[in-house]
N, C-alpha and C positions, 0 to 999 in steps of 0.2 A: 553285288550294286545296285546302289540307294538311287532311288529317281534322282533327287537334289546334284548326286556326281554324273547318270547322268549327261542333266541340261549341262553342265559346267564343260563336258567331254562336247559336246555335241550344237553347241550353239548357231541362228541360223537365223537370218531376217525374212520375212516371207515378202515371196517377188509380190507386189501391187498389180502386176500386170498380168489377165491366165496365160497361159498360154497349152495349148494341146497338146493331149496326150503322145509320147514322144518313141518311136518303136525301138530307136537306135536305144538308150535307156536299157528299156526292157532288156534288149540283146543281150548286154554288155553283163548286167546281174546277174540275170540267166549265163551265158555263158563263164560268168567269176564261178556259180556253183559247178559246172559240167568242167569247169578245167581244176579247178580243184579236187574233186575227182577221181583224176587222170593224172595228175599228180602223185597221188597215193597207189595207181595203180603202175603207173614209169618207177616208181620209188621200189614196188616189193617188182619189181620184176627184175630191179638194178641188182638188190641186198640177195635176193633170191641165187641169180647168175653169178653174183661176186662168191657167195655161200657153199655154191654148189657147180661146180659150170659146167657139169655130168648133166643138168636136172632135164630133163623131158619137157616135151609141151603139158603132153597131159596133165604131172607133176604140178609143171609152174600154172596149170590152169588151176587146178584144185587149190591153189596158194590167193591165187588174186581170187578167188570166190570168197575164200574164207578172208578175206582182208577187205574186201569191196566197201567202200563207201558210197550212197548212193542215194541223189537228193529228183524229190516230185514235188513239183511248182505247180500250185493251181490259185485259181481266185487273183492273181494278177494284174494288179493295174497300175496306170500314171498319169502324168498330169504334173500342175502347177500347184506349187505348195499352197497357193493363195484362195485352190476350189475347195483346200481343207480343211483350211482357219481356226473354223470354229466345232470341227468333230474332235472326239474323244479320242486323244493320242493310243489310246489302250487298242481303239482300234485300229492299230497303224502296226503295235508292237508288242507281244505277248509280255505279258511281265515277268519275273523271275519265281518262282511256284517249288524252287529246292527238289524241281532233281532234275537228277545227274545231266552233265550238258558234255556238248564234246573241248576236248579240249586240243589243241593241233596246233602241233608245231610247223615253222617254216624251216624249210632243211634246202639249204642251197649244196652243191656237190659238186668240189670243183677239181679237177685234175690234169695230169699235163702226158701225151704220149706222141711218141714222137717226134718230139720237138713241139708239137701243139697240144694248146689250151681249149678245154669242152666244159662246160658250165651247164648242169643240168640246175630247174629249181624243185624241191618235190614236195611233203608233207606228210607228217607223222601224224595218225589221229588215235586220239584213245577218248573213255567216256573215264568225266571223270568229277565226281560230287561239285553242286551248285554250291557256290559259294558265296551266293545275294542274296541278303534278306530283300523283299518287294518293295516295305518302304513304302515313304509317300503318295502322293494322288497320282496314280495312273488314269487318271479320266481326264483329265485337265484339258481344257483346248489345247489342240494340236500349236494355236499360235503362242500357244503360255507357255508350253513343253518344250518346242525351240524354237528363241527369240534370243537376238543380239546381234553375230556377226554377221554382215551383208555380202553370201559364199554362196548358196542354195537358193536355188529356184525351181526346182523339180523334183518329183517321188516317182518312186517306184514301192508299190505294196505288196506283198506276196502271202501267202501260205505256204508255208515249205515243211515238208517230212522227210525227215532225214533218218539213214539206214544202216547200220554198223555193231557186225557181231551180232546177229541173231536180235538187234533193238533196235527203236525207234521214238519221233519224240513228230510231233507235229506242231508247229506254233505257226507267230505272224512276225515278217520282217521288212523292214522299213530301207529303203535306199535313199540320200540324199545325191540330187547332184547340177551343178553350176558349173563356179567357175574349179571344184573339183569336185571329185565321188566321198562319199561315207556312206559306209553301212549298219543298220545298226540292229546287228540279227544276234540274242541276246543264249541262243545257242551253241551254233558251229565257229560265232566268233567274229567281232567289228575288224582285225586286224588282219586276219590270212584272206578274208574273201575281199578286201579290198589293196589286197595284193596280186592277187590273182585276176582282180579285172586291170591290173595295171600292165604284171609280168608279164613275161612270157613263160611256157607251160611246155615248151617245147624240147623233148628228151633226147640232148645233142648228146649226151654219155652213153646213151645207148644207138644212134644213129651212125653216128661219126666216127666211132671209137672200132676196135676190135669184136669187141662184146656185139656185133651186131652180125658175126661169123657163127655166131653159137644159135643152133634151130632154133631151140625155145624164143631166144630174143628176135630175129628174125619172125617167125611164125609170127608172135604174140604180133612185133608191127606192119609183117601186110594185114593180118585177121582185123585191128582195131584204124586202119588207113583210110580217110575218107575222100570220098569222090564230089565233095560242094562244091557245087560252081562260085559262091562268094566266093571260095577262101581265099587267104593270101598267102601266094609263093612267095618260097624266096626266105624258108624257113624262120619269119619272122613268128609264128607263134602256130599254135595249134589251130585245128578247124572242129568245131562243134556243131552239131546237127540240130533238126528241132526236137530230137529225142533227148538228148543232150549227150550223145556218144558222139566223145572229143577222140582225135587219131592224129597222126604224121600228112599232110596233105597228100594224096596217089601220087602228083606232078614230082613232091620234092621228095618224093619217097624214093623214088627212081631217075632223081636225079645225084642224091646222096652219093658219096664211095665214104665207103668204111672205111678206113685205117687197113693199111694192110695189115696181119695174121702174126704174132709173136706170142712167144714163149710163155710171155709172165702178161698176167692181167693188167690193168690201166693204174699205175701207181695214184691215190691221192695228195692229193697238197694242193696249195696256192701256188 
């Protein structure tokens, strides 16, 4: 994507009043990456147990390792956009460099079981060739790169290392906050990250259906459950800790009663 196209997609008017760094914004961005990685895990569990109902916990663990998506975040900073108005835009966003990037599809699985409806949000990653020409001047000041709409007033900047299927990329990503949230991540993808910043990653198709009665699913749910004190219980979402490991809160996992066993697997469909 050329710089001109990106500027059209991500307009912003810099705030005139400086705002302090916001730990909540940092947590939102960090958790979006963590939840995305968890959504890939939970889809692997779902697909493998559907394809092989007798899969063992050890076999599932090998599948999860082979398909693991992992993010490491360093050099994270945050604050008011007005504070970085004169700095080069390339300090915050790595321009396309023709290396492969991730193509990640947002996958929603919804099905009915025993008269109940269950929905989970998953993600499907794969490496794809970069289709973007760096183009343009990426060293323009932030105030020129992000000009126009009165939507955002705060930012998050971070160095991201993404690892998947034995390959990795390290790059700079930029998040905007205000009346809305926008990710500018040209390797992992803007839309998919915003989705997981706003959407739940709770795997109800695994926790609330008879799939949970299968040993491999139960073992995975138990191994990934989180005991984070700040977790919101009541199945609003999964919980992610400071190490970016996510899972169902221990309290939610204890309180969830899976659907009774049936002879048939859950049926897909709306």
